[in-house]
N, C-alpha and C positions, 0 to 999 in steps of 0.2 A: 727399111730404116737402117742406117749404119750406126756405128758406135757414137760418133760425134753428135748425131741428131738425138740419140737416146740420152746422152748425158745432158743435153740442153733440156730435154723433156723432164728429166729428174730435177733439174734446177727449178723449172717452172712449178713442178709439183710441191717443191719445198718453199715456195713463196719468194723466190729470188726476183727482185725487181730491176737491179742494176748489175752490170758487169763492167769493170774498169780494165781497159787494156789497149793494146796496139797490135794491128794485124801484121802478119808476116807469112812467108811461104809455107812453112810446116804446119801452122795453126789454121790455115784456110778451111779445112773440112769442118772445124768447130765453128768458124765464123759463118759458114754456109748454113749450118743448123741454127745459129743465133739469129741470122737475118730473117728467118721464117717464124720466129718466136715472139712472144709478147714482152720479153725481157729487153730493156733498153741498154744498149752498149754506149758507154761514155768513152769517146776517143781521147785518150791522154797523149800528150806529145812526146813523152818518154815513158818507158816501162817503169822507171823508178817512181814517176808521178802516179802511175796506175796503182802500184803497190801501196803507196802512201794514201791515195784517195780511198782505196778499199779499207785501209786502216781507219781513216777518219769516219767513213760510213759506219763501220762497226762500233766505234766508240760512241758515236752519236745515237745510233739506233738500238744498241744492245743486242744486235743480231750479227751473224757472221758476214763479212764482206767477201766479194769474189773479184779476183784479178786474173788476167790471162796474158800470156806472151808467147811469141814464137820461140823456136829453138835458138841455141847459141847465144849471140849477143843480146837478143831480146830477154831471154831468161836471166842472163847475167846482170843486165840492167835492173831487173826486178829485185835483186837480192837485198839492196839496202832497205827498201820498204818492208820486205818480209822480215828481215833481222830486227828492224825497229818494232814491228808487231810482236815478234817472238819474245823479246826482252821485256815488253810490257804486258805480255799474256793477252794479246788481242786475237780473237778467232778469225782467221782468214782461210778461204779456200783458194789455193794458189795453183792455177792450171797452166802447165807449160806443155808445149809440143816438143817432139824430138824427131830426129831423122828416122827413117824406116829401119826396122831391125836387121834387114839383110845387108845393110851398109854400115851398121853401127860398129865403131871401133876401127874403121878402115881409113881414117883420115878424111872422111867425107866432109863436104862443105857444111859448115856450121855445126859439126858434131862436137859434143862436149859431154863429159860425165856429169849430167845435171843432178842426179840423185845424190851423188857424193858432195856436190857443191852445196845443195840445199840442206843436207842432213843436219848441220850444226844450227840451222836457223828455224827449224820446224819441229813440231811434236812428232810427226811421222811423215815419211815420204813414200808414195806408192809409184810403182812402175809396171803396170799390167802388160802382159805379153800377148793377149788376144782380147776380142771384144767382150766375151762373156766375163772374163776376169775383170775387165775394166769396169763393167757395170756393177758387179758385186763390190769391188774395191771402192767405187765411187759412192755407193750407198753407205758403206762402212765409214768413209771419210766424213760424210754429212752427219751420220750418227755420232761420230766422235766430236764433231763441232757442236752438236746440240747437247750432248750428255757427258762428255769427257773432260779431262783437263784442258783448260783454255789456252789456245795458241794456234798458230798457222798449221794447216795440213797441206802438204805438197802433193800434187797429182800430175805426174809426168807421163804423157801419152805419145808413143811413136806414131808417125803419120799413117803407117799401114794399119795400126790398131784403130785409129780414128775411122778408117774407111772400111773396117771389117763389118760385113752384114750377116755373118753367121752367129746370130744372137740367141736363137731358140726362144724359150719362154722365160729367159733369165730376168727380163724386165719385171716380171711378176714376183720374183723372189723377194722375200722379206728378210732384211738384214738388220740385226740389232747389235748394240754395243753397250756394255755395262762396265765402267771402270772398277778396278779392285780397291775401292775406298775402304778405309779402316776407321770404324767408329767405336772400337773396343774400349776406349777411355772416356766415352761420353758421360757416364755417370759420375766419374771423378771430376770432370769439367763442370757438370751441373752443380755438384756440391761446392766446388770452389766459388762459383758465381753466387750461389744463394747465401754463402757465408761472408761474402765480401762486404766491407763497410765503406771502402773508398774505391769503387770500381771506375774504370775508364774503358771505353770501347774505341778502337781505332779501325777505320775502314779504309780500304784501298780501292783501286779501280775494279776489282773483282765483284764488288757489291752490285755494280750496274749490269752484270751478266748473270746474276744469281736467280732471277725471277722471284725475288723476295723483297724488293725495294720498298713497296708499299707497306707490307707487313712489318718490315724492319723499322720504318719511321714510326709506325704506331707503337711498336715495342719500346722504342726509346722513350716516348712520351708517357706510356703507361708505367714505366719503371723509373722515370725521371733520372736517367743515368746520363752523365756527360759523354760527349763523343768528340773525337778529333779525327783528322784524316791525313793521309799521305798526299803526295803531289797529285796523284791520279784519282784521288777520292773526293775531289771537290764537287759540291752540288747535291749532296744527299738531303740536307734539310736547309731551311732558310738561314741566311747569314745573320739575321737579327734574333734567331732562336737562341735562348739562353743555354740550351744544351749543346750548341755548336761552339766549340772552343777554338776552331780554326785548325790550321795546319800544324803538325808536330815535326820537330827536328831542327836542323841547323838554320833553316829559313822559317821556322815555326813561330807561332804567337807565344807570348809570355805565359798565358794561362794554359795553353795546351801542353807546353813543356813542364810547367809546374805540376799539372795533373799527372803527367807521365812519371815524374820523379817521385811524387808523394802518394801515388795510388798504392793499394795493396793487391790489386788484381787488374791485369790488362788483357782484355779480350780483343784479339786482332782478327779481323775478318777480310779476306780477299786482298791482302797486302803482302809484299815481300819483305818489308822492313829493311830497306837498304841502310848503309852507313849514314846517309844524310837524314833519314827519318829517325834513326836511333841517337844521333848526335845532339841530344837535347841540352847538353852543357856547352855546346858550341866550341868544342875543343879545337886546338890547332891541328893541322894535318898530321903532325908527327905523334900525336897523342890519342888517335882514334882507334888504334889497333885492338884495344880491349873492350870497346863499347858494346860488342855483341854479347859479351858475358856479364856486363855490369847490371843489366836488368832482366836477365834471362829467368831468374827465379820466380818472377811474378807474371810472366807472359804465357797466355794460352793462345796458341797460334793455329788458326783454322785456314786452310788453303787447299785448293784442288791440284796443287803442284807439290810433289813430295821432295823437292830438292831445294826448298827455300825457307825451311823452318828455323825460327830463332827462339822458340819458347821452351820452357821446362816441360810443358805438356803440349803436344802437337796432334792435331786432328787432320788427317789426310782425307778430305771429303768435301761435300757440297754444302754451302751455307744453309740453303733452304731445307735440305734433308736433315741436317744436324738439328736445326731448330724444331722441326717436326718431331724428332726423337725426344728432344727436351720436353716439348709440350705433352707428349704421351706419358712421359715419366711424371710430369707435374700433375697430370690428371689422376694418375694412380696414387700419388702421395696425398693428394687433396681429397680423394674419394672416401667418404665415410663408409662405403660399402666394401672396401677392400681391407683386409687384414695385412699385417706386416708380411706374413707368408705369401699372400697373394702378390704383393709388390715384388718380393724377391723372385717369385716364380715367373713373373712377367718381364723382368729386366732383360732376360736373354731374348725374349720375343721382340722387345723394342729394339735391341741392338742389331737384330737381323732384319728390321724393316728396311726395305730398299725402295726409295722413291727416286724416279728420275724427273727431269724438268718438265716432261710432258705428261706425267701421270695425273690422274684425277683421284688423288688420295682423299680418304675421309679423315685424315689426320691434320687438316689445315689448322693453323693457329686460330684460336678463338679467345678473345680477351674479355675480361669482366672486371668490374670495379672492386670486387672483393679481394682480388689478388693483384699484387704488383709483380706477379710472375717470379722471375729469378731473384731479383735484388730486393729481398724483403728486409735486409739488415743494413741498408745504406745509412750512414751517418747523416742526419738531417741538416747538418751544417757544412757538409762536404762541398756542395756547389758554391755556397757563399764564400767559403775559404779559398776556393780556386780564384774567384773573381776579385778577392783582395789583392791579388798579384797581377792584375791587369795593368798594362802600360798604355799610355797615350800613343796613338799612331805616329805622331810627330817625333816622339822619342825613338821609335823603331825605324822610321824612314825620314831622316833629316832632309829638308828641302821640298817636302811634299806640297807645301803651300806657296813655294817661291814661284811667282808668275813672271819673273823677269826673262828677257830674251838674251841669248838663245835659251829656249825652254829646257828645263831639266827633265830627263826621261821619267823620273819618278813622279813628277808633277803631271806629265802627260798621261802616263799609264793609270795613275790614280783617278783622273777625271774620266778617262775612257771606261774603265772597269766599273766605276761608281754609277755610271749611267747605263750600264749594260748587264745588270745582275740577272736578268731573265733571258739573256742571249746565249748563243753558243759562241764562246770565245776560243779561237784556235791560236795558240802561241808558238812562235818559232824559237830556235835556239839563238843565244847571244847574250850580251851583257844586260839587255832589257829584261831577260827572263827572271833575274833575281827580283826585280821590282814587281813583275807580274806574279811571281810565286808568292811573295809576301802580301801583296795587295788584293789579289783575286779571292773573292769569297762569294761565289754566285748563289742565288736562291735555288730552291729545289727544282724549279722549272728551267733553270739555266745550267750550262755545263762549261767547264774549262778543260779544253783538250790540248795535250802536249805530249811529246815523247819524253818520259822521265828518266830513261835508262841509257839508251843509245844517244838520244838528244842530237839528231842530225840537223845541221843548218839546211834550210830548204824544205822543212817539214810542213810549214803552215799553209802555204798556197795550195798544194794538191790535197792536203787533209781537209781543207775547208770545202773543197768540191764535194767530197763524200759526205761531210757533215751536213752541208746545206741540203743535199738531195735526200738525206735521211729524215730531216725534219724541216720541211719546206715552210711550215707555219711559224717557225722561229727565225729571228734575225741572226745572221752569222757575221761575226767580225773576225778580222785577222790582226794580230800584232806581230810585226816583223821588222827586222833591221835591214839596212841597205846592203849588208853583206849576205844575209840569209835569203833575201828575195831573189838574188841573182843566181842562187844554187838551182832553183827550179822555176826560173822566170818564164820558161816556155809554157807553163800551165796556165798563164794568163789567157792564152788562146782558147783553152778548154773552157775557162770561166766565161769568156766573152761569147764563144760559140753557143753555149747553153744559156746565156743571159742570166747567170746566177746572181742574185742581189746580195753580193758579198761586199762588206765595207772593209777595205784594206788600209789599215793605219801603218804607214811606212815611216819608221823612225830613222832619220838620216843624220849620222854624225861623221860620215866619210871616213869610217875607221872600223877595223875589227877590234872593238873596244876592250873586250875581256882578255883577248890575247895580248894586246898592248899592256894591259895592267899586270898580267902574269909575267911578262917580260921584265917590267920594272921591279915587281915585288920579289921575284925569285932569282932573277939573274942580273939585276941592277944594270940592265942594258938600255940603250936608246931604242926608239921605235925601229923595228925591223920587219918589213914586209907586212905591215898592218894598216897603212894609210891607203885609202881607196880613191881611185879616179873613176867616179861614177858616171853612168850615162845621164842624159837629160831625161829624168823620169816623166816629165810632162809630155815630151814628144813620144817617149816609149809607150806611155799609157794610151795616147791618141792613136798610135799605130795599131794597137789592138782594138781600137774602138771603145776604149774604157774612159769614162769621165774622170777628170783629175781636178784636185784642189790643192793649193799650196798653203801650208800653215806655218806661220813664223811667230805669232804672238798668242798670248793666252786668250785674247778675244777671238782670234782666228780659230783657236781650238774649240771654243764653245760653239761657234757657228758650224764647224765641221761635224762635231758630235751630234748637234741638233739635226743637221742635214742628213746624217747617216741613218736616222731613225725611220725615215720614210722612203728610202731608196727602193726602186723597182728593178734596178740593173746595177752591175758592179761599179764601184767608185774607188779610186786610189787617193788617199789623203797623205801627201808627203809632208812630214813634220820635221822641221829643222831643229835638232836638239843638240845640247851641249855635250862635250866629251867628258862625261861625268863618271868618276870611279864608283864602283859598287862595293859593298862590304864583302871581303873575301877572308877566308881563314888564313891566318898568317903562319909562316914557317917559324919554328923556334930558332933555327940557325940558317942564315942565308946560304944558298947552295955554293956560292963561290967564296 
């Protein structure tokens, strides 16, 4: 057995079902091992698509995704997908090949310094120099993905290392990894929460990788505490649950933003709190520079990344582990058998408890009706007060019920999302994203997947491949513009080849709409390089063997949405929409 085959074996042992990639000369030893395994390789038509497909798989499954590429141009193509995952803290195992070590740095064909290239886009980059080191490093990489700060891990293997058969008994070596989390302020956080009268919890995408989602939902309802979410935190609890206030921030709901501004304590779990999430007053672009400090005094920020904190109290750690520590302290404080001295003596023991996501701890949360756990002092009128500030959706999104043709994008997106609350919705970048962000509120069995930070056009099509494979029992839909779909349009071949039942709603306004609007708003200029001469999407769809429907009217839209509910293979629904402006933050002073 050589190194490449051993690495494939390790992937199998860790339950990997899919690898997304594209073969090439230097990576062929790994592909040889893959060809003899139970792992299914998904052939993407471009390595960028492979990286994004692995990202979509990870977001949908809650597990790490795997993507592979050959050396040089293959690995370079992979970068955008990896960078997208990095900025949204999505766990990926990124495997690249490299030229053999004896010709490295000599101007060899396809030689490039890949570790330096990937370093800014990953949590860690490995470059083993022999087979034994490769296997130990590979096991560490997987341990980091399972237990460490969330994000991509890069594993670059020279071709000669892939072929190394001098492995000894290193395959049996046990490798562990434990991040240096810091829970030293957990008792201070506990006291702040129990004293809060007007609490708010904000969750981000990290909640889906916490192995704590089920318990967290039970915790919310036992405590009757309101929850809002950031762009990547949609789908934790049902949209009609009164505790679900919707998204917070510049595109947020009126009640989520009211709760943010008027709460006395905000617990943030697994979110980075970008300027868009903190801009609850919807300030103009020139006035947002202080928003990070405006609400810092009441924010408790919990994250497993120590470079994104915005709170007065910050906990660098794991959500599940922190709540287990809280629960242990609660048990001590509520126990009639423990004196105050006993409690104080046990605090240090609790702070030193170290649980990883794979542990079988006896400290699992257990709820009972006698305790509302942390939030015992909530103002009983707090939730009602929040809802007094609710706004009708038509006030927030003008034109949502306008069914005239050409159809307004917000009208189209409202009806698509309203009929797909239990689906996996994958959204691309573009002007339609504003309406999708405002209007999407999936139920807890649905998800809304999108890149919230890098926000590349061309994300949705390849991401939907991974998302659909991760949850085949759920319907997968795509919302994409005519500009975005052409960024990674080649991945339609991957969808067709695997006959993935993905409903692609293509909004066509023959324009890069948001760029056109920025041109007008900030530079007072006429349209410049934003009008698109599109291909015939019907012929294009049929060339890939994908079913096609044209939507021009509101009635056409109803038929298309109903049709999409029962598809067994991919369909593209081209929807002709108006060149509609979206609400954008305005500059105080025009640039020119």
